[in-house]
Structure formats: C-alpha cells, structure tokens
N, C-alpha and C positions, 0 to 999 in steps of 0.2 A: 505605780510601782511602790513596793513596800520599803521599809527602812533597810539600810545596808547592815549586814552582820560582819562587823569588823573582828578579825581574828578567829572566825568560826566559833564564836562563843555559844551560839545555839546548838551547834553540832556537839560541842564538848559537854554542854548541859545534858543533852539527850543521852550521850554516851555514859556519863556518870549516873544518870537516873536508871538506865538499863542495867548497869552493873550493880547498882544498889538494890534493885528489885530482884534481879535474877539470881545473884549469888546466894542470898538467904533462902530463896525458894528451892534452889538446887541442893543446898545443904539439908533442908528438911526432907526433900524427896529421897536423898541418899541414905537417910537414917530410918526409913520406914521398915526395912527388913530387920534392923536391929531391934526396933520397938516391938515388932510382931514376934520376934524370938523371945524377948524379955517378958512381955506381958501375954502369957499364954492363955490365961483364963478369961481374958476380956472378950466379950461377945462380939464387938465390932472392931475391925482392924483399924489402926490409925490412918492407913492410906485411904480408907473409906470415909472417915469422919473429918479429916483435916480439910479437904477441898470444900465441904459444906460449911465449915466454920469460917473459912476465909471468904468465900463467895457470898455467904449469908450476910456477913457484915458489910460487904460492898453493895449488895442489893438494898439493904436497909438504908445505908447512907445515901445512895443514889435517890431513893424514894423521898427521903427528907429534903434533899437539895431540889428535886423536882417540885415538891409541894410548897416549900417555904423559901426557896432560893431567891425569889423575886423580892422578898422583904429585906434581904441583906444589901448593904452598900457594896460598891465595887471594891473599895479598899478592904473590907472585911472578907470578901471572897478571895482576894489574892493572899 
C-alpha cells in the first residue's frame, strides 16, 4: 500500500497544475481570430504555427530526456 495523502494534497497539486496549464492555453486559443485579423499579409496563420512551436519544443525536450536522462541524478530530475 502506498503512502497516505493527508488533506488531499496530491489532488490539489494536480488541480493547480491543470489550471496553470489550461488557462494560458485557452487564452492563446481565444486570441487566434484577433491575430489572424490583425496580421493579414502573413502567409501562415498563427493557429497553424503555434501548435507546432509548442509541441516541437516538447518533442525535443523529451528526446533529450530519453537520450541523456540516465546520466542525471534523481535530485536533479526532480
């Protein structure tokens, strides 16, 4: 049996993490129409470029962790 979660601390941490991640993402998503209206001469729309920029960084960082993560100590990973 795992350790007890006193006061639902883990639940609150995940709730705050979800709010912290989703609110900025939703703020960016809601401004795509504005940017597409303001930047009329741009060849690529922001709603096309932004997901690639965000997920590209995530893929690169995951690859680095997969390749070199075993060289890090547990304390530095945390």
